C-alpha positions in Angstrom: 19.0 4.7 35.8 15.8 5.2 33.8 12.8 7.5 33.8 9.5 7.6 32.1 9.6 9.9 29.1 9.7 13.5 30.2 9.4 12.5 33.9 11.5 12.1 37.0 13.3 8.8 37.7 10.8 5.9 38.0 10.6 3.4 40.8 11.5 -0.1 39.5 8.4 -1.5 41.0 6.3 0.6 38.7 8.0 -0.5 35.5 6.0 -2.9 33.3 6.6 -4.7 30.0 6.2 -2.4 26.9 6.9 0.7 29.0 9.1 3.2 27.1 12.0 4.6 29.2 14.8 7.1 28.9 18.3 6.2 30.2 19.3 8.9 32.7 23.0 7.8 32.6 25.2 5.4 30.7 24.0 1.8 31.4 25.9 -1.4 30.9 24.0 -3.9 28.7 24.6 -7.6 29.4 23.5 -10.6 27.4 21.8 -12.3 30.3 20.7 -11.7 34.0 23.8 -13.5 35.3 25.8 -10.9 37.3 29.1 -12.4 36.1 28.3 -11.9 32.4 30.3 -9.2 30.7 28.7 -6.1 29.3 28.3 -6.2 25.5 27.9 -2.4 25.1 27.1 0.8 26.8 23.7 2.3 26.4 24.2 6.1 26.2 22.5 8.6 28.3 19.1 9.8 26.9 18.8 6.6 24.8 15.1 5.5 24.5 14.3 1.8 25.2 11.3 -0.4 25.4 10.9 -2.9 28.2 10.4 -6.4 26.8 10.4 -8.3 30.1 10.8 -7.7 33.8 12.0 -10.4 36.2 13.2 -10.7 39.8 16.3 -12.9 40.3 18.2 -14.0 43.4 21.9 -13.2 43.7 24.4 -15.7 45.2 24.0 -13.8 48.5 20.3 -14.3 48.6 19.4 -10.7 47.6 16.7 -10.0 45.1 17.6 -8.0 42.0 15.3 -6.7 39.2 16.4 -7.5 35.7 15.0 -5.8 32.6 15.2 -7.2 29.1 15.1 -4.1 26.8 15.0 -3.3 23.1 16.4 -0.2 21.6 13.2 1.9 20.9 14.1 2.8 17.3 15.5 -0.6 16.4 12.7 -2.8 17.7 9.7 -0.9 16.3 10.8 1.5 13.6 10.7 0.7 9.9 13.8 -0.7 8.2 15.0 2.7 6.9 15.4 3.8 10.5 17.0 0.7 11.7 20.2 0.2 9.7 22.6 0.8 12.6 23.8 -1.7 15.1 22.6 -1.2 18.7 26.2 -1.0 19.8 26.6 2.4 18.3 23.0 3.4 17.9 21.7 6.0 20.4 19.1 8.7 20.6 19.9 12.0 22.0 17.8 15.2 22.4 14.0 15.7 22.6 13.6 15.9 18.8 15.2 12.4 18.3 13.0 10.9 21.0 9.9 12.4 19.5 10.9 11.1 16.1 11.3 7.6 17.4 8.0 7.8 19.1 6.4 9.0 15.9 7.8 6.0 14.0 6.3 3.6 16.5 3.0 5.4 16.5 3.0 5.3 12.7 3.5 1.5 12.6 0.8 0.9 15.2 -1.5 3.2 13.2 -0.9 1.3 10.0 -1.7 -2.0 11.6 -4.8 -0.6 13.2 -5.9 0.9 9.9 -5.3 -2.3 7.9 -7.5 -4.3 10.3 -10.2 -1.6 10.4 -10.2 -1.5 6.5 -10.6 -5.2 6.3 -13.4 -5.3 8.8 -15.3 -2.5 7.0 -14.6 -4.0 3.5 -15.8 -7.5 4.4 -18.7 -6.7 6.8 -22.0 -8.1 5.6 -20.6 -10.9 3.6 -18.8 -8.6 1.2 -15.5 -9.3 -0.4 -12.4 -7.1 -0.5 -9.8 -7.1 -3.2 -6.1 -6.2 -2.8 -6.9 -3.0 -4.7 -9.8 -2.2 -2.4 -7.4 -2.6 0.6 -4.9 -0.3 -1.1 -7.6 2.3 -1.7 -8.7 2.2 1.9 -5.4 1.8 3.8 -3.0 3.4 1.3 -0.6 0.4 1.4 -0.4 -3.0 -0.2 -1.4 -5.9 2.1 -0.9 -9.6 1.3 -2.8 -12.4 3.1 0.3 -13.0 5.2 0.7 -9.4 6.1 -3.0 -9.2 7.0 -2.7 -12.0 9.6 0.5 -10.4 11.0 -0.9 -6.9 11.2 -3.8 -8.4 13.3 -1.5 -9.5 16.1 1.3 -7.9 18.0 4.1 -8.7 15.5 5.5 -6.8 12.5 3.0 -5.4 10.0 4.9 -6.1 6.8 2.9 -4.1 4.3 4.4 -2.6 1.2 4.3 1.0 0.2 2.2 2.3 -2.7 5.3 3.3 -4.7 6.6 1.9 -8.0 9.1 -0.2 -6.2 6.6 -1.3 -3.6 4.1 -2.3 -6.3 6.7 -4.3 -8.1 7.5 -6.2 -4.9 3.8 -6.7 -4.2 3.1 -8.1 -7.7 5.9 -10.6 -7.2 4.4 -11.6 -3.8 1.1 -12.2 -5.4 2.7 -14.6 -7.8 3.8 -16.7 -4.9 0.1 -17.2 -3.9 -0.7 -19.1 -7.1 -1.3 -18.6 -10.8 -4.0 -16.0 -11.7 -3.8 -14.1 -8.4 -3.8 -10.4 -9.2 -4.5 -7.1 -7.4 -8.2 -7.6 -8.2 -8.3 -11.0 -6.5 -9.9 -11.3 -3.1 -7.9 -10.8 0.1 -8.7 -13.7 2.5 -7.8 -14.5 6.1 -6.0 -17.9 6.0 -4.5 -19.8 8.9 -1.7 -21.0 6.6 -0.2 -17.5 7.1 0.0 -17.7 10.9 3.5 -16.9 12.2 5.4 -19.9 13.3 5.3 -21.0 16.9 7.9 -22.8 19.0 7.3 -26.5 19.7 6.7 -28.0 23.1 10.0 -29.9 22.6 12.0 -26.8 22.0 10.5 -25.1 25.0 11.4 -28.1 27.2 14.8 -28.2 25.7 15.5 -24.6 26.8 14.7 -25.2 30.4 18.4 -25.4 31.4 19.0 -22.1 29.5 16.1 -20.5 31.4 17.8 -21.2 34.7 20.7 -19.0 33.6 18.3 -16.4 32.3 18.6 -17.3 28.6 15.4 -19.3 28.1 13.7 -16.8 25.9 16.7 -16.4 23.7 17.0 -20.2 23.4 13.4 -20.7 22.3 13.5 -17.7 20.0 16.4 -19.3 18.1 14.4 -22.5 17.7 11.4 -21.1 16.0 11.2 -22.2 12.4 14.1 -24.6 13.2 16.5 -21.7 12.9 15.8 -21.5 9.2 16.4 -17.7 9.2 19.5 -17.8 11.5 21.8 -16.9 8.7 20.1 -13.6 7.9 19.8 -12.9 11.6 23.5 -13.3 12.1 24.2 -11.1 9.1 22.4 -8.1 10.6 24.0 -8.7 14.0 27.4 -7.8 12.6 29.1 -4.6 13.8 29.2 -2.5 10.7 27.1 -2.0 7.6 29.7 -3.3 5.1 29.9 -6.6 7.0 26.2 -6.8 7.3 25.5 -6.3 3.6 28.4 -8.5 2.6 26.9 -11.3 4.6 23.4 -10.6 3.3 24.7 -10.7 -0.3 26.3 -14.1 0.3 22.9 -15.3 1.7 21.1 -13.9 -1.4 23.6 -15.8 -3.4 23.1 -13.9 -6.7 26.2 -12.8 -8.6 24.5 -9.7 -10.1 23.1 -8.6 -6.8 26.6 -8.9 -5.2 28.1 -7.0 -8.1 25.5 -4.2 -7.8 25.9 -3.8 -4.0 29.7 -3.7 -4.4 29.4 -1.1 -7.2 27.1 1.0 -5.0 29.5 0.9 -2.0 31.5 3.9 -0.9 28.8 5.9 0.7 25.0 6.3 0.4 23.3 4.9 -2.7 22.8 7.6 -5.4 21.5 7.8 -8.9 24.9 8.7 -10.2 26.3 5.5 -8.7 23.5 3.5 -10.2 24.1 4.9 -13.7 27.9 4.2 -13.4 27.2 0.6 -12.5 25.9 -0.4 -15.9 28.4 -2.1 -18.2 26.4 -0.9 -21.3 28.7 1.7 -23.0 25.8 3.3 -25.0 24.0 4.1 -21.8 27.2 5.5 -20.3 27.7 7.7 -23.3 24.1 8.9 -23.4 24.4 9.7 -19.7 27.5 11.9 -20.3 25.6 13.7 -23.1 22.6 14.4 -20.9 24.8 15.7 -18.1 26.5 18.1 -20.5 23.1 19.3 -21.7 22.3 20.3 -18.1 25.6 22.0 -17.6 25.4 24.0 -20.8 21.7 25.0 -20.5 21.2 28.8 -20.1 18.6 28.5 -17.3 17.6 26.0 -14.7 14.3 25.6 -16.5 16.0 24.7 -19.8 18.3 22.4 -17.8 15.3 20.6 -16.4 14.1 19.8 -19.9 17.3 17.9 -20.7 16.0 15.0 -18.6 12.9 14.7 -20.7 14.8 15.0 -24.0 14.0 11.4 -25.0 10.3 11.6 -24.1 7.6 12.2 -26.7 4.0 13.1 -27.0 1.8 13.5 -23.9 4.6 12.1 -21.7 6.9 14.9 -22.7 4.1 17.5 -22.4 3.5 16.4 -18.9 7.3 16.3 -18.0 7.8 19.9 -19.3 4.7 21.1 -17.4 5.6 19.3 -14.1 9.2 20.6 -14.2 7.9 24.1 -13.5 5.1 23.1 -11.1 5.1 25.1 -8.0 2.9 22.9 -5.8 1.3 19.4 -5.7 -1.9 20.9 -7.1 0.0 22.4 -10.0 1.6 19.0 -10.6 -1.8 17.4 -10.6 -3.1 19.8 -13.2 -0.1 18.8 -15.4 -1.6 15.3 -15.6 -4.3 16.8 -17.8 -1.7 16.9 -20.6 -1.8 13.1 -20.8 -5.3 12.7 -22.3 -8.8 14.3 -22.3 -10.0 11.4 -20.1 -7.5 12.3 -17.4 -8.6 16.0 -17.6 -12.2 14.8 -17.3 -11.3 12.7 -14.3 -9.7 15.6 -12.5 -12.8 17.7 -13.0 -15.0 14.8 -11.8 -12.9 14.1 -8.7 -12.8 17.8 -7.8 -16.5 18.2 -8.4 -17.4 15.2 -6.2 -15.1 16.4 -3.5 -17.3 19.4 -3.0 -20.4 18.2 -1.2 -22.4 21.2 -2.4 -22.3 20.0 -6.0 -25.0 17.7 -7.3 -23.5 14.3 -8.2 -25.5 14.3 -11.5 -23.7 17.5 -12.5 -20.3 16.0 -11.7 -21.2 13.0 -13.8 -22.2 15.1 -16.8 -18.6 15.6 -18.0 -17.9 11.9 -17.9 -21.0 11.0 -19.8 -21.1 11.3 -23.6 -23.9 11.6 -26.2 -27.5 12.0 -25.1 -26.8 11.0 -21.6 -24.3 13.8 -21.1 -26.6 16.4 -22.6 -29.5 15.4 -20.3 -27.3 15.2 -17.3 -26.0 18.8 -18.0 -29.6 19.9 -18.4 -30.7 18.4 -15.1 -27.7 20.1 -13.5 -28.4 23.5 -15.0 -32.2 23.5 -14.9 -34.2 23.3 -11.7 -37.7 23.5 -13.1 -39.2 20.0 -13.9 -40.8 21.3 -17.2 -37.4 22.6 -18.3 -35.9 19.2 -17.6 -38.6 17.3 -19.6 -37.9 19.7 -22.5 -34.2 18.8 -22.4 -35.1 15.1 -22.4 -37.5 15.6 -25.4 -34.8 17.3 -27.4 -32.6 14.2 -27.2 -35.2 11.5 -27.6 -37.8 11.4 -30.4 -40.3 9.3 -28.4 -40.1 11.8 -25.5 -40.8 14.6 -28.1 -43.8 12.7 -29.5 -45.4 12.3 -26.0 -44.8 16.0 -25.1 -46.1 17.3 -28.5 -49.2 15.0 -28.3 -49.9 16.1 -24.7 -49.8 19.8 -25.6 -51.9 19.2 -28.7 -54.7 17.3 -26.7 -55.0 20.2 -24.3 -56.0 22.6 -27.1 -57.3 20.5 -30.0 -59.2 17.5 -31.2 -57.7 14.3 -29.6 -58.2 12.1 -32.8 -56.5 14.7 -35.0 -53.7 15.2 -32.5 -53.1 11.4 -32.4 -53.1 11.1 -36.1 -50.6 13.9 -36.4 -48.1 12.8 -33.8 -48.4 9.0 -33.6 -49.9 8.2 -37.0 -53.0 6.2 -38.0 -56.6 7.6 -37.6 -56.2 8.4 -34.0 -59.7 6.9 -33.3 -58.4 4.4 -30.7 -56.7 7.1 -28.8 -59.7 9.5 -28.9 -62.2 6.8 -27.9 -60.0 5.8 -25.0 -59.8 9.4 -23.7 -63.6 9.9 -24.0 -64.3 6.9 -21.8 -64.9 7.6 -18.1 -61.7 7.7 -16.2 -59.6 7.6 -19.4 -56.0 8.7 -18.7 -53.5 10.0 -21.1 -50.8 7.4 -20.2 -53.2 4.5 -20.5 -54.5 5.6 -23.8 -51.1 6.3 -25.2 -50.1 2.7 -24.5 -53.2 1.4 -26.3 -52.6 3.6 -29.3 -48.8 2.9 -29.4 -47.3 0.5 -26.9 -43.8 1.9 -27.6 -44.7 5.2 -26.0 -45.8 3.8 -22.6 -42.2 3.8 -21.3 -41.4 7.4 -22.4 -44.7 8.7 -21.0 -43.9 7.1 -17.6 -40.4 8.5 -17.7 -41.7 12.1 -18.4 -44.2 11.8 -15.6 -41.4 10.8 -13.3 -39.2 13.7 -14.5 -42.0 16.2 -14.0 -42.8 14.9 -10.6 -39.5 15.3 -8.8 -37.1 18.1 -8.0 -34.3 15.8 -6.9 -31.6 15.8 -9.6 -30.4 12.2 -8.9 -34.0 10.9 -9.1 -34.7 12.9 -12.2 -31.6 11.4 -14.0 -32.7 7.9 -12.9 -36.1 8.5 -14.5 -34.5 9.4 -17.9 -31.5 7.0 -17.8 -33.2 3.8 -19.3 -33.9 5.7 -22.5 -30.6 7.5 -23.0 -28.4 4.5 -23.9 -24.7 3.9 -23.2 -23.7 4.0 -19.5 -26.6 6.1 -18.4 -28.3 3.4 -16.2 -25.0 2.5 -14.5 -24.2 6.2 -13.9 -27.7 6.8 -12.4 -26.9 4.0 -9.9 -23.6 5.7 -9.2 -25.0 9.2 -8.4 -27.7 7.7 -6.2 -25.0 6.5 -3.8 -24.7 8.5 -0.5 -21.0 7.6 -0.4 -19.3 10.4 -2.4 -15.9 8.6 -2.7 -17.6 5.3 -3.7 -19.8 7.3 -6.2 -16.7 8.9 -7.7 -15.0 5.5 -8.3 -18.2 4.1 -9.7 -18.5 7.0 -12.2 -15.0 6.5 -13.5 -15.3 2.7 -13.8 -14.8 1.5 -17.4 -12.5 4.4 -18.2 -9.1 3.0 -17.4 -7.2 6.3 -17.6 -9.9 8.1 -15.8 -9.9 5.5 -13.0 -6.1 5.7 -12.8 -6.5 9.5 -12.6 -9.1 9.2 -9.8 -6.6 7.1 -7.8 -3.9 9.6 -8.5 -5.9 12.5 -7.3 -6.9 10.6 -4.2 -3.2 9.9 -3.6 -2.4 13.5 -4.2 -4.9 14.6 -1.6 -2.6 13.0 1.0 -0.6 16.2 0.9 2.9 14.8 0.2 5.5 16.7 -1.9 5.0 17.1 -5.6 8.0 14.8 -6.4 6.6 12.0 -4.3 3.2 12.4 -5.8 4.6 12.1 -9.3 6.7 9.1 -8.5 4.1 7.3 -6.5 0.6 8.4 -7.5 0.8 8.2 -11.3 0.5 4.5 -12.0 -1.6 3.8 -15.1 -1.0 7.4 -16.3 2.8 7.6 -16.7 5.3 4.9 -17.6 7.6 4.1 -14.7 10.7 5.7 -16.3 8.8 9.0 -16.9 7.4 9.2 -13.4 10.8 8.5 -11.8 12.7 10.9 -14.0 10.1 13.7 -13.6 9.9 13.2 -9.9 13.7 13.5 -9.7 13.6 16.8 -11.7 10.9 18.3 -9.4 12.9 17.1 -6.4 16.0 18.8 -7.7 14.3 22.2 -7.4 16.6 23.9 -10.0 19.9 22.5 -8.6 22.1 21.8 -11.6 24.0 19.1 -9.8 20.8 17.2 -9.0 19.4 17.8 -12.4 22.5 16.3 -13.9 21.9 13.1 -11.9 18.2 13.1 -13.0 19.2 13.5 -16.7 21.8 10.8 -16.5 19.3 8.4 -14.9 17.0 9.1 -17.9 19.6 7.3 -20.0 18.7 4.0 -18.3 16.1 1.8 -19.9 12.5 1.5 -18.6 13.2 -1.8 -16.8 15.7 0.0 -14.5 13.0 2.3 -13.2 12.4 0.2 -10.1 16.1 0.4 -9.1 16.0 4.1 -9.8 13.1 4.3 -7.3 15.1 2.3 -4.8 18.1 4.6 -5.1 15.9 7.7 -4.8 13.8 6.6 -1.8 16.3 4.6 0.3 17.8 6.1 3.4 21.0 4.1 3.3 22.7 1.0 1.8 20.7 -1.5 3.8 17.4 0.1 2.8 18.6 0.0 -0.9 19.6 -3.6 -0.6 16.2 -4.8 0.7 14.4 -2.7 -1.9 16.6 -4.0 -4.8 16.2 -7.6 -3.8 12.5 -7.3 -2.8 10.6 -8.7 -5.8 12.9 -11.7 -6.0 12.6 -12.7 -2.4 10.1 -15.2 -1.1 7.7 -13.2 1.1 8.5 -15.0 4.4 12.2 -14.4 3.8 11.6 -10.7 3.0 9.7 -10.4 6.3 12.5 -12.2 8.1 15.2 -9.9 6.5 13.2 -6.8 7.5 12.8 -8.1 11.1 16.5 -9.0 11.2 17.3 -5.4 10.3 14.8 -3.9 12.8 16.1 -6.1 15.6 19.8 -5.6 14.6 20.1 -9.4 14.7 19.0 -9.8 18.3 17.3 -13.2 18.4 14.6 -12.2 20.9 13.8 -9.0 19.0 13.8 -10.9 15.8 11.3 -13.5 17.2 9.1 -10.7 18.6 9.0 -9.1 15.1 8.3 -12.3 13.2 6.3 -14.4 15.6 4.9 -11.6 17.7 5.5 -10.2 21.2 2.4 -12.1 22.4 4.1 -15.3 21.4 7.1 -14.3 23.5 4.8 -13.5 26.4 3.3 -17.0 26.2 6.8 -18.4 26.2 7.7 -16.5 29.4 4.5 -17.9 31.0 5.7 -21.4 30.1 8.9 -20.9 32.1 7.1 -19.1 35.0 4.8 -22.1 35.5 1.6 -20.0 34.9 0.6 -22.3 32.0 1.0 -21.4 28.4 -0.5 -22.0 24.9 -3.8 -23.1 26.4 -7.2 -22.9 24.7 -7.7 -19.2 25.5 -4.1 -17.8 25.4 -3.1 -14.2 24.5 -2.6 -15.0 20.8 -6.1 -16.4 20.5 -7.5 -13.4 22.3 -5.7 -11.0 20.0 -7.1 -12.5 16.8 -10.5 -12.9 18.4 -10.5 -9.2 19.4 -9.4 -8.2 15.9 -12.0 -10.1 13.9 -14.8 -11.3 16.2 -17.3 -8.8 15.0 -17.0 -10.2 11.5 -18.4 -13.5 12.8 -21.7 -12.0 13.9 -24.5 -13.1 11.5 -22.6 -15.0 8.7 -22.8 -18.7 8.5 -20.2 -21.2 9.6 -18.3 -21.0 6.2 -17.6 -17.3 6.6 -13.9 -16.4 6.2 -13.6 -14.9 9.7 -15.5 -17.8 11.3 -13.4 -20.5 9.7 -10.2 -18.5 10.5 -10.9 -17.9 14.2 -12.0 -21.5 14.7 -8.7 -22.8 13.1 -6.7 -20.2 15.2 -8.2 -21.7 18.4 -7.2 -25.1 17.2 -3.7 -24.2 16.1 -2.6 -21.6 18.6 -3.7 -23.4 21.8 -4.9 -26.7 23.3 -3.7 -30.3 23.0 -3.6 -30.3 19.2 -2.0 -26.9 18.8 1.1 -26.2 16.7 3.1 -26.3 19.9 2.3 -30.0 20.3 1.8 -30.9 16.7 4.0 -28.6 14.6 3.5 -30.4 11.3 0.0 -29.0 10.6 1.2 -25.9 8.7 3.4 -26.3 5.6 6.7 -24.6 6.1 7.9 -21.7 4.0 10.4 -22.0 1.3 14.0 -22.9 2.3 15.4 -20.7 -0.5 15.4 -16.9 0.1 15.3 -16.0 -3.7 12.2 -17.0 -5.6 13.0 -15.6 -9.0 16.4 -14.0 -9.4 15.6 -12.3 -12.7 13.0 -10.2 -10.9 15.7 -8.2 -9.2 16.6 -6.8 -12.5 13.7 -7.1 -14.9 14.7 -10.1 -17.1 17.7 -11.8 -18.6 18.4 -8.8 -20.9 18.1 -6.2 -18.3 21.0 -3.8 -18.0 21.8 -4.8 -14.4 21.5 -8.5 -15.2 24.6 -8.2 -17.3 26.9 -7.0 -14.5 28.4 -10.3 -13.5 27.9 -12.0 -16.8 24.2 -12.9 -17.2 22.8 -15.0 -20.0 22.9 -12.1 -22.4 25.9 -10.3 -20.9 27.9 -7.9 -22.9 31.0 -8.1 -20.7 32.1 -9.5 -17.4 33.2 -6.5 -15.4 33.8 -5.0 -12.0 35.2 -8.2 -10.5 36.5 -6.3 -7.5 33.0 -5.4 -6.6 32.2 -9.1 -6.2 34.5 -9.3 -3.1 32.5 -8.0 -0.1 35.7 -7.6 1.9 36.5 -4.6 -0.2 33.1 -2.9 0.4 32.9 0.4 2.3 29.7 2.3 3.2 
């Protein structure tokens, strides 16, 4: 019935857990190994599945049969956007679909591996890593809870570096305590371990195990079934039922109204605009659509969307609308400010390893420091570089002039001319045996000792970074810090160092690093411009670039520009989501408690299957331990698979640091909590439970009490109470 991918039918004896198989014919799927249980759906030919568990069972006649517990390949491991369909009607056909599913799983595994690798590199040698540092390294936002889960075989619930992803992440950080920001330190903490079943719940499921349902029974008992409601929602047979149930669980009138208004097909910007009860916004949207339709050319139509922008934001919008490539769109960022233009030059310069770092720093530095840096870049001869330094510092000039004078004239007269006084002290010093110029200068004028030493350093090195380091202490401003930056062998780190203290320039550096990922121009504008563009501008301009001259799409972009800035996140959700479920999770994201958001994503991925859900939230290694409990092999001992997984992930961080090191404390606590007589299995009260309420701050769905979408069902500052029909999920159609 099954084969390995791209292979002939496989012998059942060679099948193992976690193998990926292709159905060679239609296969009846039953809820348990009992031969009398009815099939719940047919798995289509060519569907791709993952083996969760393999077991040999005896029939009533004494024969041995092999039973496989499987998970639909795309539903158990793909991101939520690819998992919105129920397994009863979700199949994969064709080589292209199979390869796409495999790519999704590979991408998730790669993200988890990358997150762990970044954390290990960022915290090695007793260093600390901020949330921003992790984003710069891994390209995604990672919370303490996500870090722990990415480290073991469960979901890796990172958030994307998009506007809507950042909004959700900022809300998550608020849940970790006051004052926690993106610049705070990312820690390993056992408080964020996934929940484990209790010994009592495992024992209570022994009867279910005899009928083949032990794993399902235990899976449903984890977290005392707290998330069972959301799991049941996404087990429903169609999307309207699933989202209607989810809206009831969210229990927010405005969210229910929005989802009802967005029903009737995929979420679109036009639908989002039509959902606002604000008549002025609706009127403005009509006017902007008419602007697009009456424009003489697509280029003029594109400018309708930026009609309400002003200054640098409008200059950027008009430039980006005609950008032919991501590189062209990046150059348009120069329109925002001179600092941004400088940053682009610095990033590009540092990206070319053949360029001297001092030369790249020259355009960022101002005043004397910038002049000297440019001179060191342009002049290779040491005497030329000392002349540059002398031109920008009067003490340097004094030393050079005096040195030249002494070589051709009377020492006392030279000293009197260039440093004042009679010059007799200087002349007497030079006439003594072994008298050196630098020593005598310091006796005649102590203030010249430093400049003389600097000029000696400059004239004695051909290395540009060393030469700049020689001059930096006397150049003022940021010269000393910049000298440390250019001395770093890490070009990327040196670039970030050079732009530190220049908020727009640092934002531009991150933007250009993001742009180097090679995504489309529209995605780059929407997701890589934080700190440079306001959210409304970035979302609107990205929409215009994505439209590629299509008047119908430009009309939608222009209409969405009528929405206020606090709607930008929902605009991003509508633009990026791949279906109603994806939009719903994105829309509710910032308001949801993190554990509940992870649970909702896992419920979607598993299509409400309790075992798949438990594997996603608690980890497949946890399920493996549970199966060993039932098999009599011993489970949740002092060296179980969960402990091994965390140890393998972080053990090298424990080498060298003392007993209070983050990783040392974490792994010691994991050994205590995940196995042995005092583990969470036997003593479940050791970890505080997550919040019982799904929604942490309802206003964060919309942007505040006065937000346009917080008025839909009659918020505190509501203009009208409208669209009551949309409040009834039974009328929804997707």
